PLY file of the C-alpha trace (Angstrom):
ply
format ascii 1.0
element vertex 93
property float x
property float y
property float z
element edge 92
property int vertex1
property int vertex2
end_header
-124.50 144.92 -74.26
-121.02 145.49 -72.81
-120.31 148.16 -75.44
-123.50 150.06 -74.57
-124.63 149.85 -78.20
-128.31 149.31 -77.48
-129.50 149.36 -81.10
-127.03 146.66 -82.07
-127.85 144.67 -78.93
-131.58 144.60 -79.70
-130.90 143.69 -83.33
-128.65 140.81 -82.22
-131.20 139.49 -79.71
-133.92 139.69 -82.35
-131.77 137.84 -84.87
-130.70 135.22 -82.33
-134.23 134.40 -81.18
-135.56 134.33 -84.73
-132.67 132.10 -85.82
-133.22 129.75 -82.91
-136.94 129.44 -83.61
-136.30 129.07 -87.35
-133.89 126.19 -86.76
-135.88 124.52 -83.99
-139.20 124.61 -85.85
-137.84 124.25 -89.39
-139.30 127.53 -90.57
-137.48 128.87 -93.65
-136.09 132.38 -93.12
-138.25 133.63 -96.00
-141.36 132.57 -94.03
-140.20 133.79 -90.63
-142.98 136.04 -89.38
-144.37 136.43 -85.89
-147.62 134.86 -87.07
-145.83 131.81 -88.53
-143.72 131.45 -85.41
-146.81 131.55 -83.22
-148.67 129.03 -85.40
-145.76 126.57 -85.40
-145.27 126.89 -81.64
-148.94 126.15 -81.03
-148.80 123.23 -83.48
-145.98 121.57 -81.52
-147.79 122.08 -78.22
-146.02 125.09 -76.74
-148.06 126.81 -74.04
-149.92 129.93 -75.14
-148.22 132.03 -72.47
-144.83 131.09 -73.91
-145.87 132.00 -77.46
-147.01 135.37 -76.14
-143.66 135.84 -74.37
-141.81 135.24 -77.63
-144.05 137.62 -79.56
-143.63 140.27 -76.87
-139.85 139.87 -76.90
-139.69 140.17 -80.70
-141.92 143.25 -80.62
-139.84 144.84 -77.86
-136.58 144.24 -79.73
-137.99 145.64 -82.97
-139.31 148.74 -81.22
-136.23 149.29 -79.05
-133.95 149.58 -82.07
-135.63 152.85 -83.02
-137.09 154.35 -79.85
-136.11 154.86 -76.23
-136.90 152.00 -73.89
-138.24 151.77 -70.37
-136.67 149.91 -67.46
-138.46 146.65 -68.32
-136.89 146.77 -71.78
-133.38 147.47 -70.53
-130.74 145.29 -72.19
-130.08 143.27 -69.04
-133.79 142.45 -68.69
-134.17 141.60 -72.38
-131.13 139.32 -72.26
-132.55 137.52 -69.23
-135.97 137.22 -70.85
-134.49 135.81 -74.09
-132.47 133.25 -72.11
-135.55 132.19 -70.16
-137.61 131.84 -73.33
-135.00 129.64 -75.03
-134.61 127.51 -71.90
-138.38 127.06 -71.61
-138.70 126.14 -75.29
-135.94 123.56 -74.93
-137.87 121.96 -72.08
-141.16 121.92 -74.00
-140.06 120.89 -77.49
0 1
1 2
2 3
3 4
4 5
5 6
6 7
7 8
8 9
9 10
10 11
11 12
12 13
13 14
14 15
15 16
16 17
17 18
18 19
19 20
20 21
21 22
22 23
23 24
24 25
25 26
26 27
27 28
28 29
29 30
30 31
31 32
32 33
33 34
34 35
35 36
36 37
37 38
38 39
39 40
40 41
41 42
42 43
43 44
44 45
45 46
46 47
47 48
48 49
49 50
50 51
51 52
52 53
53 54
54 55
55 56
56 57
57 58
58 59
59 60
60 61
61 62
62 63
63 64
64 65
65 66
66 67
67 68
68 69
69 70
70 71
71 72
72 73
73 74
74 75
75 76
76 77
77 78
78 79
79 80
80 81
81 82
82 83
83 84
84 85
85 86
86 87
87 88
88 89
89 90
90 91
91 92
């Protein structure tokens, strides 16, 4: 983010959130899909709104690597959103 390399930033956030969820929910990397993430989160009792937030964040990061983003998808906002999601998951799991 500090280097203004947005594509790399979004790729790193995507990888970090996927890695966190993979480790936390014991999902093998080979099975790491948004659908599997959502199913596992629901199975452990994570609120539906939180599963939607994670899916939205993953979608935004995937899209932002290849297309221009709007203000809501600015790196600072995405970083904040990813931090909030991880904090909320820690509280719920």
